[in-house]
Steps between C-alpha positions, in 0.01 A plus 500: 500500500361848537408609150377837621853641499533812287682369192793693366415676172638314201683669214216430258229651723710811556560554131141428408393783731731732309309421180776305320287189460606412144869560567482292817347209312784506248772526763344228716478269201870539425602477864274198549682318221839582648388401848387162370792405275777491761308298765384248236850454354651455847226256596558289187876498565438393860275218382791377290763525774279334764412221255872436455558509877215256562620266228849485653352432843316201354819362347431625148751633250290748303784638286603162363151346530247780432208273586620503862371857533160344578643375829534860613129585468391406857774709661463795264122513524500470879771757568364755254150453643631582848686810379209612282242469779733683740543795264133508401414521869692828508372616161128440555505646850682809372237538227223492760664788684562699182878459525670485162743211440668324213407151395713225661857474368646148508877477511656201319803341665753219464370147474825301542671363702305609811273772368121500506462699180386828653594776742133553584249765397401851603266788429588868516280741692452805277301725731544568872319291759374763741277313742586244764230245416594503131869457583428205728253326270720536192809382687334198659291384203793360300663281768163367619385410149835343404511303825161338430616375159831383649315290759289340227816422301670341802196286580477381139875445475537310827201282411661388172708183456805722435526571873701225667677457833860390454818464700710811543813517292791740497528761230231690318281787612243467777203731541398658826172410664269796567228435756228508233670230292570284806137526611365399158745209475401380848128514420560300180716246684815597310738519794853363488652316800853573616755423231248544217392782269187582302580517129242723331402545137493819298144602593567482875831679439316782323269524801803516729640784289164672541539488880854635473387784272218581744742531791742717300222738400379521860838613634410823684749710305455817294239464229476122497152365571598454863627857509160628381322296766724613786483864388120481506530379860788709636535797268850650479622272777503231230844631405648361822337164436663500155843576642461233768396243240809574290721430802305177557566396138873566546503284812313224316760524225778457755350198673275348235447564129749736336236612251356729768801726448371568148152583629644732766706680235205532260283633782756771574523592131122518459466697824339452837272804487137490391302782333263673744122472495243766587320317781808366677367583848159340448485161679419188300148364532438152640487332159835638393660417834412139421655534154824615666483209744436252218789642296742468793382143557546428129857627520571277800370180336682560171834644616806273505821612676688250281305445177784310332776282639743239374405139562 
């Protein structure tokens, strides 16, 4: 990463130059407390909801048997670690470029009957990203970091006794097989012959979710991570990539998983345009061309046209 980029001036440095040092310290102290309270409360709530989701996945009944909440620890810890590392990849890279962001916000979600206890996590960019290298590095850092932890989780999960090969049966929900998951399973000798399935435990499932989250974030649409990366490469032409991808999602919804309709709709609501940068016409250097290539490859090995299907 090129740390010689001219950082954007922060609010505190600007106000310190105006001589309001004491007032700034007071305001920053109050704002710092507010900035911390909401992320911490949401994180604690998400710990609770993912613990419940993990406990149900392991056959527990935490409401009637509170001790069963312990069964949810492996899933909760693994999934939150993946989401946390993903968001910290964005956060720390943004800090290096002097881009102001919030702390990660975790979003609790339903845990029963088919929920995973969270809708994910996000950070908000609070100052403009003006330079191409910063945009690319910040956008790519999260998916790359989260992917690494997801791979570790899948390796650990598939290596555990919970992973068994069993005969296929009708009913239930089957997960799609992204190339990355299939490759890891093949290396570990966890391949299922025709007529059989691999039944995975909660840790491997959390790793699978990590791959799915990575692919969703890398969709080259609007201001998703993939949108940042493609804009750094193509500039304003990224808009046409966004529009094309939305049509692709609609087609996938027609012939595969209906959930892609929701993602196409959300993408339209959030917008396909991307804020401009000041060095849009400057070509990427060799290092950052490789980051783009690696990000595209990461999208390919994690994307699933049909992530869920009925057994």
